[in-house]
C-alpha positions as CSV (number, residue, x, y, z in Angstrom):
1,M,-26.9,-32.0,0.4
2,M,-27.0,-34.6,-2.4
3,H,-29.8,-33.0,-4.4
4,N,-27.7,-29.8,-4.9
5,A,-25.5,-31.8,-7.2
6,N,-28.2,-31.9,-9.8
7,I,-28.5,-28.2,-10.5
8,S,-29.3,-27.6,-14.1
9,S,-26.9,-25.9,-16.5
10,N,-29.4,-23.1,-17.1
11,T,-29.5,-22.4,-13.3
12,I,-25.7,-22.3,-13.2
13,A,-25.6,-20.0,-16.2
14,A,-28.2,-17.7,-14.5
15,L,-26.2,-17.6,-11.3
16,C,-23.0,-16.8,-13.1
17,S,-24.8,-14.0,-15.1
18,F,-26.2,-12.6,-11.8
19,A,-22.7,-12.6,-10.2
20,I,-21.2,-10.7,-13.2
21,I,-24.1,-8.2,-13.3
22,A,-23.8,-7.7,-9.5
23,S,-20.1,-7.0,-9.8
24,A,-20.6,-4.6,-12.7
25,Y,-23.1,-2.6,-10.6
26,A,-20.5,-2.4,-7.9
27,Q,-18.3,-0.2,-10.1
28,S,-17.9,3.4,-9.1
29,D,-19.6,6.2,-11.0
30,V,-17.4,9.0,-9.5
31,V,-15.8,11.0,-12.3
32,P,-12.0,11.4,-12.2
33,A,-10.8,14.9,-11.6
34,P,-9.5,17.3,-14.3
35,K,-6.0,18.8,-14.1
36,Q,-5.4,21.8,-11.8
37,S,-6.3,24.9,-13.8
38,R,-5.1,27.7,-11.4
39,P,-3.0,28.1,-8.3
40,L,-4.5,27.1,-5.0
41,A,-3.4,28.2,-1.5
42,I,-4.5,26.3,1.7
43,V,-4.1,28.9,4.5
44,H,-4.4,29.2,8.3
45,A,-3.9,25.4,8.7
46,I,-1.9,23.2,11.1
47,V,0.5,21.8,8.5
48,H,2.1,18.4,9.0
49,T,4.9,18.2,6.5
50,A,6.0,14.6,7.2
51,T,9.6,15.9,7.1
52,L,12.1,15.7,9.9
53,A,13.3,19.3,9.6
54,Q,10.0,21.0,10.3
55,P,7.3,18.4,11.1
56,V,4.5,20.8,12.2
57,I,3.8,24.4,11.2
58,E,1.1,26.2,13.2
59,D,-1.0,28.6,11.2
60,G,0.7,27.6,8.0
61,H,0.0,27.5,4.3
62,V,0.6,25.2,1.3
63,L,0.6,26.8,-2.1
64,F,0.5,24.6,-5.2
65,D,0.2,25.1,-8.9
66,G,0.3,22.8,-11.9
67,G,0.1,19.8,-9.6
68,R,3.3,20.7,-7.7
69,I,3.9,22.4,-4.4
70,V,5.2,26.0,-4.7
71,S,5.5,27.0,-1.1
72,V,5.1,25.6,2.4
73,G,5.5,27.7,5.5
74,A,4.0,29.9,8.2
75,G,1.5,32.6,7.6
76,V,0.0,33.6,4.3
77,P,2.4,33.8,1.3
78,E,2.3,36.3,-1.5
79,L,-0.4,34.9,-3.7
80,P,-0.3,34.8,-7.5
81,S,-3.0,36.3,-9.5
82,N,-6.2,34.2,-10.0
83,C,-5.2,32.1,-7.0
84,E,-8.0,30.1,-5.3
85,I,-8.0,30.3,-1.5
86,F,-9.0,27.4,0.8
87,D,-9.3,28.7,4.4
88,A,-8.4,25.7,6.6
89,K,-8.6,27.5,9.9
90,G,-8.8,25.0,12.7
91,M,-8.1,22.1,10.3
92,H,-5.0,20.0,9.6
93,V,-3.1,19.5,6.3
94,S,-0.8,16.6,5.5
95,P,0.4,14.5,2.6
96,G,-2.1,11.8,1.5
97,F,-1.6,8.4,3.0
98,C,0.2,5.6,1.0
99,A,-1.0,2.1,1.3
100,F,1.9,-0.3,0.8
101,P,1.6,-3.3,0.2
102,T,-2.0,-3.7,-0.9
103,T,-4.2,-5.3,-3.5
104,L,-6.4,-2.2,-4.0
105,G,-7.6,-2.2,-7.6
106,L,-6.9,-5.8,-8.2
107,V,-9.9,-7.3,-6.4
108,E,-13.4,-6.0,-6.0
109,T,-15.6,-8.8,-4.6
110,L,-13.7,-11.7,-3.0
111,S,-16.5,-14.2,-3.7
112,V,-16.7,-13.2,-7.4
113,E,-13.7,-14.8,-9.2
114,S,-14.1,-12.6,-12.3
115,T,-13.2,-9.5,-10.2
116,D,-10.1,-11.0,-8.7
117,D,-6.8,-10.3,-10.5
118,R,-4.4,-10.9,-7.7
119,R,-2.9,-14.2,-8.8
120,E,-1.0,-15.7,-11.7
121,F,-0.4,-19.4,-12.5
122,G,2.9,-20.8,-11.5
123,E,5.5,-20.0,-8.9
124,L,8.1,-17.9,-10.7
125,H,6.7,-14.9,-12.7
126,P,8.7,-11.7,-12.1
127,E,7.2,-10.2,-15.2
128,S,3.7,-10.1,-13.6
129,T,2.9,-6.4,-13.3
130,P,-0.2,-5.4,-11.3
131,S,-0.6,-2.0,-12.8
132,V,-2.0,-3.4,-16.1
133,A,-4.8,-5.1,-14.2
134,I,-5.9,-2.2,-12.0
135,N,-9.6,-1.5,-12.2
136,P,-9.9,2.3,-12.3
137,D,-13.6,2.1,-11.6
138,S,-13.3,0.1,-8.4
139,D,-15.6,1.2,-5.6
140,L,-12.8,0.3,-3.1
141,L,-10.6,3.0,-4.5
142,T,-13.1,5.7,-3.7
143,V,-13.7,4.3,-0.2
144,A,-9.9,4.3,0.5
145,R,-9.6,7.8,-1.0
146,A,-12.3,9.2,1.3
147,A,-10.2,8.0,4.2
148,G,-7.2,10.0,2.9
149,I,-5.4,7.3,1.0
150,L,-4.2,8.9,-2.2
151,L,-1.3,6.5,-3.2
152,A,-0.9,2.8,-3.1
153,V,1.7,0.2,-4.0
154,T,-0.2,-2.8,-5.3
155,V,1.4,-6.3,-5.2
156,P,0.6,-9.6,-6.8
157,G,-0.4,-12.4,-4.4
158,S,0.8,-15.8,-5.6
159,G,4.0,-17.8,-6.2
160,L,7.5,-17.7,-4.7
161,V,8.6,-14.9,-7.1
162,A,5.2,-13.2,-7.3
163,G,6.0,-10.4,-9.6
164,S,6.6,-6.6,-9.5
165,A,5.0,-4.1,-7.1
166,S,3.3,-1.2,-8.9
167,A,2.9,2.3,-7.5
168,I,-0.5,3.9,-8.4
169,R,-2.4,7.1,-7.6
170,L,-6.0,6.6,-6.7
171,D,-7.5,8.7,-9.5
172,G,-7.7,8.4,-13.2
173,W,-9.7,7.1,-16.2
174,T,-7.5,4.2,-17.2
175,P,-4.9,1.9,-15.6
176,A,-2.2,3.9,-17.4
177,E,-3.4,7.2,-15.9
178,L,-3.4,5.7,-12.4
179,T,0.1,4.2,-12.7
180,V,3.0,6.2,-11.2
181,D,5.6,3.5,-11.6
182,P,4.7,0.0,-13.0
183,S,7.6,-1.7,-11.2
184,V,9.2,-0.4,-7.9
185,G,10.7,-3.7,-6.9
186,L,10.2,-7.5,-6.8
187,V,7.8,-9.3,-4.5
188,L,9.3,-12.5,-3.1
189,T,7.6,-14.9,-0.7
190,W,10.2,-16.6,1.5
191,P,9.7,-20.3,2.3
192,M,9.1,-21.5,5.8
193,V,12.6,-22.7,6.9
194,E,11.4,-24.3,10.1
195,P,8.5,-26.7,10.4
196,T,5.4,-25.6,12.2
197,R,3.1,-27.8,14.3
198,S,-0.4,-26.5,13.7
199,F,-3.9,-27.9,13.2
200,A,-3.9,-25.9,9.9
201,S,-0.8,-27.7,8.6
202,R,-1.4,-30.9,6.6
203,R,2.3,-31.6,6.2
204,S,4.5,-33.5,8.6
205,P,7.6,-31.7,9.9
206,E,9.7,-33.8,7.6
207,D,7.6,-32.9,4.6
208,Q,7.8,-29.2,5.5
209,K,11.6,-29.3,5.7
210,K,11.8,-31.1,2.3
211,R,9.4,-28.5,0.8
212,A,11.4,-25.6,2.2
213,K,14.7,-27.0,0.9
214,E,13.2,-27.5,-2.6
215,D,11.7,-24.0,-2.6
216,L,15.0,-22.4,-1.6
217,E,16.9,-24.3,-4.3
218,K,14.2,-23.3,-6.8
219,I,14.6,-19.6,-5.9
220,G,18.4,-19.9,-6.1
221,R,18.4,-21.6,-9.5
222,F,15.9,-19.0,-10.9
223,F,18.0,-16.0,-9.8
224,D,21.1,-17.6,-11.2
225,E,19.4,-18.4,-14.5
226,M,18.0,-14.8,-14.8
227,A,21.4,-13.3,-14.1
228,A,23.0,-15.6,-16.6
229,I,20.5,-14.6,-19.3
230,N,21.1,-10.9,-18.6
231,A,24.8,-11.4,-18.7
232,A,24.6,-13.2,-22.0
233,R,22.4,-10.4,-23.5
234,A,24.9,-7.8,-22.3
235,A,27.7,-9.7,-24.1
236,D,25.7,-10.5,-27.2
237,P,22.6,-8.3,-28.0
238,T,21.4,-11.0,-30.5
239,V,20.6,-13.4,-27.6
240,A,16.8,-13.9,-27.6
241,H,14.8,-11.6,-25.4
242,D,13.5,-13.1,-22.1
243,E,10.6,-11.2,-20.5
244,R,11.3,-12.7,-17.1
245,A,15.0,-11.9,-17.1
246,E,14.3,-8.4,-18.3
247,A,11.9,-7.9,-15.3
248,M,14.7,-9.0,-13.0
249,R,17.4,-6.7,-14.4
250,D,17.0,-3.8,-12.0
251,V,16.7,-6.1,-9.0
252,L,19.8,-8.1,-9.9
253,S,21.7,-4.8,-10.5
254,G,20.7,-3.5,-7.1
255,K,18.7,-0.6,-8.5
256,D,15.4,-1.9,-7.2
257,P,14.8,-3.7,-3.9
258,V,13.3,-7.1,-3.2
259,F,10.2,-7.0,-0.9
260,V,10.6,-10.2,1.0
261,E,7.3,-11.4,2.6
262,V,8.0,-13.3,5.8
263,G,6.2,-14.7,8.9
264,S,8.8,-15.6,11.4
265,A,12.2,-14.7,12.8
266,S,13.8,-17.7,11.2
267,Q,12.5,-16.7,7.8
268,I,13.9,-13.2,8.3
269,E,17.4,-14.5,9.3
270,S,17.4,-16.9,6.3
271,A,16.3,-14.3,3.8
272,V,18.7,-11.6,5.0
273,T,21.6,-14.0,4.9
274,W,20.7,-15.2,1.4
275,M,20.0,-11.8,0.0
276,K,23.2,-10.4,1.5
277,A,25.3,-13.1,-0.1
278,R,24.0,-12.1,-3.5
279,G,24.3,-8.3,-2.9
280,L,20.6,-7.6,-3.3
281,R,18.7,-4.8,-1.7
282,T,16.2,-6.2,0.9
283,V,13.0,-4.9,2.4
284,I,11.3,-7.1,5.0
285,V,7.5,-7.2,4.8
286,G,5.8,-8.8,7.8
287,A,5.2,-8.5,11.5
288,E,5.6,-11.9,13.2
289,G,9.3,-12.4,14.2
290,V,10.4,-8.9,13.4
291,E,10.9,-7.9,17.1
292,S,13.2,-10.9,17.6
293,A,15.1,-10.0,14.5
294,I,15.7,-6.3,15.4
295,P,19.4,-6.7,16.2
296,L,20.0,-8.3,12.7
297,L,17.9,-5.8,10.9
298,K,19.7,-2.9,12.6
299,A,23.1,-4.3,11.9
300,E,22.3,-4.8,8.2
301,G,20.4,-1.5,7.8
302,I,17.3,-3.3,6.4
303,P,14.0,-1.4,6.3
304,V,10.7,-3.1,7.4
305,I,7.1,-2.7,6.3
306,V,5.1,-3.6,9.4
307,R,2.2,-5.6,8.0
308,G,-0.6,-4.7,10.4
309,V,-0.7,-3.2,13.8
310,H,-4.2,-4.3,14.6
311,R,-3.2,-8.0,15.2
312,V,-3.6,-10.5,17.9
313,P,-0.3,-12.1,19.2
314,G,1.0,-14.8,16.9
315,Q,2.5,-16.9,19.7
316,R,1.2,-17.9,23.2
317,H,4.2,-16.4,25.0
318,A,4.0,-13.0,23.2
319,R,2.8,-10.0,25.1
320,T,-0.8,-8.9,24.4
321,D,0.5,-5.5,23.2
322,A,3.3,-6.9,21.0
323,A,1.8,-5.8,17.7
324,Y,0.9,-2.3,19.0
325,T,4.4,-1.6,20.4
326,L,6.4,-3.0,17.5
327,P,6.7,0.3,15.6
328,K,8.0,2.1,18.7
329,K,10.6,-0.6,19.2
330,L,11.7,-0.3,15.5
331,A,11.9,3.5,15.9
332,D,14.0,3.1,19.1
333,A,16.4,0.9,17.2
334,D,16.7,3.4,14.4
335,I,15.3,0.9,11.9
336,F,13.5,2.6,9.0
337,F,10.0,1.4,8.7
338,S,6.5,2.0,7.4
339,I,3.1,0.7,8.4
340,A,0.6,-1.2,6.4
341,T,-2.8,-2.7,7.3
342,G,-2.0,-6.3,6.2
343,D,-5.7,-6.6,5.4
344,E,-8.0,-7.1,2.4
345,P,-8.5,-4.0,0.2
346,A,-12.0,-3.3,1.6
347,H,-10.3,-2.4,4.9
348,E,-7.4,-0.3,3.6
349,R,-9.4,2.7,4.8
350,N,-8.2,1.8,8.3
351,L,-4.6,2.5,7.5
352,P,-4.4,5.8,9.5
353,H,-5.9,4.0,12.5
354,H,-3.1,1.4,12.5
355,A,-0.6,4.3,12.7
356,A,-2.8,5.9,15.4
357,T,-2.6,2.8,17.5
358,A,1.2,2.8,17.2
359,A,1.2,6.4,18.4
360,A,-1.1,5.5,21.3
361,F,1.5,2.8,22.3
362,G,4.5,5.1,22.4
363,L,5.4,6.1,18.9
364,D,5.8,9.8,18.3
365,P,2.6,11.0,16.5
366,E,4.5,12.7,13.7
367,A,6.7,9.6,13.3
368,A,3.5,7.6,13.1
369,L,2.3,10.0,10.4
370,R,5.5,9.6,8.4
371,A,5.1,5.8,8.7
372,V,2.0,6.0,6.4
373,T,3.1,9.0,4.2
374,A,6.8,9.7,3.7
375,N,8.3,6.4,4.7
376,P,6.4,4.1,2.3
377,C,7.3,6.5,-0.5
378,V,11.0,6.3,0.5
379,I,10.9,2.5,0.5
380,A,9.1,2.4,-2.9
381,G,11.5,4.9,-4.4
382,L,8.9,7.6,-4.8
383,A,10.2,10.1,-2.3
384,T,11.5,12.6,-4.9
385,R,7.9,13.3,-5.8
386,Y,5.5,12.0,-3.1
387,G,5.1,11.6,0.6
388,T,6.0,15.0,2.0
389,L,4.9,18.6,1.8
390,A,7.8,20.6,0.4
391,P,8.5,22.7,-2.7
392,L,8.5,20.8,-6.0
393,Q,6.8,17.8,-4.4
394,S,3.5,16.5,-5.8
395,A,0.4,18.3,-4.5
396,S,-1.1,15.1,-3.2
397,I,-2.6,16.5,0.0
398,I,-5.5,16.0,2.4
399,V,-7.2,18.4,4.7
400,T,-8.7,16.9,7.9
401,R,-10.9,18.1,10.7
402,G,-8.6,17.1,13.5
403,H,-5.2,15.4,13.5
404,P,-4.8,13.2,10.4
405,L,-4.4,10.1,12.5
406,E,-7.2,10.8,15.0
407,L,-10.0,8.2,14.7
408,T,-12.7,10.9,14.9
409,S,-11.1,13.0,12.2
410,D,-12.6,13.1,8.7
411,V,-11.2,14.2,5.4
412,A,-12.6,17.5,4.3
413,A,-10.8,17.9,1.0
414,A,-8.1,16.1,-1.0
415,W,-6.0,16.7,-4.1
416,I,-3.9,14.2,-6.1
417,D,-1.2,15.9,-8.2
418,G,-3.1,19.1,-7.7
419,R,-6.4,17.7,-9.0
420,S,-9.4,18.3,-6.6
421,I,-10.8,14.9,-5.7
422,D,-14.4,14.0,-5.3
423,L,-14.6,12.2,-1.9
424,T,-17.9,10.6,-2.7
425,S,-18.1,6.8,-2.3
426,H,-20.8,4.3,-2.3
427,Q,-20.6,4.4,1.5
428,S,-21.2,8.1,1.7
429,Q,-24.0,7.7,-0.8
430,M,-25.7,5.1,1.4
431,K,-25.2,7.3,4.4
432,S,-26.9,10.2,2.7
433,K,-29.7,7.9,1.5
434,Y,-30.6,6.7,4.9
435,E,-30.2,10.1,6.5
436,T,-32.9,11.2,4.1
437,K,-35.1,8.3,5.2
438,L,-34.7,9.3,8.8
439,K,-35.5,12.9,8.0
440,Q,-38.7,11.8,6.1
441,Q,-39.7,9.8,9.2
442,G,-39.0,12.8,11.5
443,S,-36.2,10.8,13.3
444,L,-33.4,13.1,12.3
445,S,-33.4,16.9,12.6
446,K,-33.1,18.7,9.3
């Protein structure tokens, strides 16, 4: 209404102050864990290793020390002196889940701009690294952790060349302590190569085609320029340092992959062709159009990150269960894949439920577990340390009451790099608060 346009500057300042204060109060007060001080053995558990060789061990153990796994196997091992015992009889043990891609740690409250660090200005900023902007006190980290998510690969969210993807652990005092690898690959948003007719689109088909052509040319020129700068510096070290070119070095050499975000089969075909011509490693990130592109993805050996299983069909002619059965179809085609939520960070806690739905629609349960543990770590280049339960791997482990993917299961205990994690979150604190209220009212048995 018109009278709202006359709000005083004092009122605006007060509202801004309130928003900042409210967001500050949202910060977690859970204390990060200290380093592991003595060996710990989880015994008598059903162990899900997330490996192909021995996926499940009945009545098994996991022994770890100094943050690394020492032994995994059946029965109880010979225990070192001063070893702590965690009796997990009737419970399940698995690697912690890995959320990839996600914006966990980059945004706290979507309606409060000061808590949102997902975006940078401009369209071409490969030097943008999310790990430096992670908020270690985010309440959303503790909520995700309570659901068994111990690792994440955070991604920037704007531009054609959005920046690097950063791998983090969900525990630590500072962004540096959370960071596992500041750059595991480049995030690239592929242009729409075919026009769409939608009520949400404000551009005509002709304008869409023109925009797509311009964006593709822009990406091509940028990659060529960055390659030229790196070649010039290799030939002459006195050439001026270029932060963007340096950020592209490992991608252009093929050491790191390009995570290409797509939304249709035509985008996948265009991106795969373009990337192959330049000899770049490609990972497709998306869901719509992936099923149609399976023959191409299989032929080129390109991994896929399925961005969300809990989705409605994107097209009228699609089957109602298309999203649920996609992981099974990828597995049947021997295409390497992982599963993500494709949702805002507040809902990353549902990651195991996405994998569970894929299992309910035909995917082998242990393959579904690998899709949210081992596989995202392989795709992100973290597999030598994270994602499986095996000797020398990081002791980033969860213990659950029930199968790790079962919707009724809860996380009983967790360790990140051997550190015992406090699973308290603001949600558990609120639950405890109102259980106390019910007890005081005599509505809940003590």
